[in-house]
N, C-alpha and C positions, 0 to 999 in steps of 0.2 A: 655815560651820564656824569654830570658834575664836572665836566671839563669845558674849558673855553680857550680859544686861541689868544695869544698875546698880540696886542697891537705893536707894530714895529717900534714906534717911538718909546713905548714903555719898556719893551723887552731890552732895548739898548741901554737902559739904566740898570739892568740886572748886574749882579756881581760878575765882573769879567774875570776869567781865569780858568785854568784847567780844572782845578779843584779848589778854587779860591773863595775868598770872602771879601766884602768891601770894608774899607777903613778910611775914614776921612783924614785923620791926623797922622802925621809922620810917626812911624813906629818901627823899632828894631827888635821888638821882643819876639821870641819864637812862639809858634803856634802850639796849642796844647793837644794836638792830635789831628791826623788826617791831612791829606794834601790840601793846599789852599791857595787863595789868590786875593787880590784886593781890587777895589774900584770904588766909585762913588757916583751917585746920581747928581743931577743938576749941574753938569759940566765939570765936575771935579774928577780928574783922572788919577788913577793910582796904578803903580806897577805891581805885578803879582807874580806868583810862581806856581809850579806844579808839584811842589812837595819834595821831601827828602828821598833818600834811596829807597825806602820802603813806602814812599808815598804818604808819609806822616810827618807833620811838623814843618814849619817854615817861618821866616820873618817876612814883613811886608813894609813897603814904603809907598808913599803917595807923592806924585808930582803933578801939579796943575799945568797940564799941557793940552791945548785944544779942547774939544768937547768929546773926547773918546775915553771911555772907561776901560782901563786896562786891568787885568787880573791874572792870577795863576790858578790852575785847576787842581793842584795837588796838595795844598795845605796852607794854613795861616790864620791869624786872628781876624775877627769880623768888625764891622762898622755900620754906620747909619746908611740907609738907602731909601730911595723912594719906591712906592709900590707900583704894581702893574695892573692894568685893567683888561677887560675882555675885548674881543674884536677879531678881525681877520689876521692871519699870520703873514705879516709883511717881511719876515726874515727868511722866507723860503723862496728865493727866486727860481725861475724855471731852470731845470738842469740842462747842462750842455753835454755834448757827445764825447765823453772821455771814457775809455774802457781800460780795465786792469787785466785783460787777458794776456797770458804769456809772461807774467811777472816771474822773476826768479825768486828763490826762497828768501833772499835778503831784501827784496823789494815787494812789499805786500800791503794791501789795504788792512786797516785795523778792524777790531771787532765792531760789529754794528754798521760797517760801511756798506752803503747801498741797501736797497730793500726791494722786494718784489721783482727782481730781475732788471730794474731800471739801470740805465747807465749813470755812473757817478760823475760828479763835477770835479772832485779832487783827482789829481793826476800826478804821475811820477815827475812830470816836467815842473810841477810846483816845488817839489823837494829839490830838484836840480837847481831851480832858480834861487832857492834859499841858500844852497851851497855856493852858488855863483856870487851872491850878494856878500856872504861872509868872507869868501876867498878874496874878492876884490878889496873889501875893507881891510882885511889883515895884511894884504900885500901892497896896498896903496895904489891899486889900479882904478881906472874910472869905473863907476858902477855899471853893471850890465844893462843893456838897453831893454826896452819894453818887451816883455815876453809875449808869446803867441797864444797862451791859454786864455780862457775867458776872463773878463774883467768885471764880472757881476759882483755886487756887494754881498758879503757874508760876514757874520761873526766868525772869528778865526783864532786859532792858537798855533804857535810854533814851539815845538818841543825838541830839545837836544839831549841825547843820551850819549854816554861814552864808554868804551871798553867792551870786552867780551861779555861782561855781566850787565852791560847797558845801564850803568848808574846814571841817575838824573844829573844833567849838567846845566839845565836852564829851561824854563817854560813860562812864557808870558803870552797873553792874548787879550782879546776884547770881545764883549758881548754886543758892542755897537757894530752894525753891519758896515764893513769897509770894502771899497773896491779892491779886488784881490791883488792887482799889480802894486799899488801903493801900500796896502795892508801887509802883504808878505815882506816887502822891502823893510818896512818899519819894524815889524815884530821879529824878523830874522835877527836884526842887530840888537833890538831891545832884549830879547830872550838870551842872546849869546853874550851880551856885554853888560847888561844892567839888572840881571837877576840878583837881588841883594843877598841871596844866600851863597853866592859863588863869586870868585874873582872873575874878571873878564877873560874870555877865551883867548888862547894864544895860537900861533901858527903850528906849534908842535903838537897840539891836540887834534888838528884837523883829520889826520888819517884814522883816528879811532872814533870819530863821531858818527852818530845816527841822527837823521833829521825826520821829524814827523810833522805833517801839516794836518790840522783838524779843522773842518768847516762845520759850523753848527747850524742845525735846521729844526723845523717842526717843534717850536716852543708851544707848550700847552700848560695852562693852569689846571690842576686837578684838585678835587675835593677831598680825597683820601690820601694821606701821606704814604700809604703803601701801594698806591696806584702807579707803579712803574716797574720796569723789568730790569733785573741785574744783568749787566753786560750789553744791554740794548739802549737804555736811556741814561743820559746825564741828568742830574737833579740839582736844582737850586732851591734852598730853603730860606724862608724868612720867618723870623721869630722875635719875640721881645725877651730881653735878658732880665736878670734879677732886679736891675735898676729901672726897668721899663724902657730901655733903649732898643730901637729896632736894629736887628743884625741880620746879615745874610751870609751864606756859605754855599759853595758849589763843588761838585765832583764831576769830571768828565765821564763819559759812559764806561770807559775801560777800568776805572779805578776800583770799584767795588769787586769786580770779577778778579782783577789781578791780586787783590788783597784777600780774597776768599771770604768776603763779608756777605751776610744776608741783609735784608731790608733794615731790620732794627739796628744792627751793628753799623751800617752805613749812616743812618740817620743820627745815631748817637755820636758817631765820630764827627759828623758835620757840626753838630751842636757844640761839641768840645772845641772844634776848630774855630767856630764862630765866637768862642769866648764864654759859653754858658757853663757855669761852674757848679750850679746847684744839682742835687740828685735829679736824674731824669726819670720821670714817671710816664706811664702810658697816657694819662690824662694830659700831661704837658705835650707829648708828641702830637696829640690830636689838635692842638692849637697851632701847629706849624702850617704855614702857607707854602705849598710845594709847586714848583714849576718843573716839568720834565722836558727834555729835549733830546734830539739825536745828533749824531755827528758822522761825517765821512772822514776817514783818516787814511793817510798814506805814509808809509815809512820807507826811508832809503838810507843805506849805509854809504860811507865814503867810497869804498871800493866800487860799489854799484854806480855811484855818481861819476867816478872817473871813467868807468867802462861806457856809460851812457854818453858822456861828453866826447870821448874819443870817437864814438860811432856817429854822433850827431854834432860834429865840431861846428861851432858858430851858429848852430840852429837857434840858440836863444840870444844871439847878439853879443855873446861874451867876447870882449875885445882883448884877450890875452891868450897865450899858449896854454893848452890844457896840461896840467902837471901829470907826471907819471905817479903811480901809486906811492912810491917811496920818496917822492920829491921832498917831503917835509921831515924825513927821518934824519 
């Protein structure tokens, strides 16, 4: 009870990002806590990120490009957004037949991926495609050809981490449903090269990278700000700051669990990330408008990518020799 589905057009205006918030004006100031992102309604697009190494704090920039709201899901300051209304869930297309059975330890679906035994849409081939796109860009090859996985539209995020400790290296995505072929091409390079918290990626970093693809589904407005499950739902909050300006912030489903936060800690972190500086009371928390959502997530390391590509050479239309693991060393 007290829940309603988001209409697709309205959901697409939500803060895009792994853990992000919307911000209309260009800003380089760091967030005050929590992973974040940026974006804006009414056709203003903003780049965003997934947060710092601990998933807290980030900067945010906004670029007016097309009508896609970009954002990061791991931290950043907030901004003005347009609201959402009830209706049917237009952001949950029918799932396709991709299975994650037989995945190695380094190639795995993320927390909350899939539900009720249904087959997931996200697939290992999507991570391979992101690596293909980045590899071709960094080495000056022609972009890889059209992949074979589904081209259904989804809100999506591409996250890059690096090293044995898997430090965040870039994360940008969109809450606007995009066809996966073009969306993954775009956000592979946007997250790798244009995350304002990090310098653009280089060839030397490729062997240490991990790529995650997150597809967002099942957006629901809820009447109670505690009506969501840690580790299962991502949340997007909308609130008014001390000056009466509307702000939003979002965390992807894995963030609260990874940080060891409960519901209140997560909400308070999002409020700080969204720029709310006054003392946070329980009465104020009750004024928050909260939208919860789920995601399907797949993660693949570079070594796994190389092994997959050597086994399925040219399967994805990649038009260059597959490098050996130590090619970039």
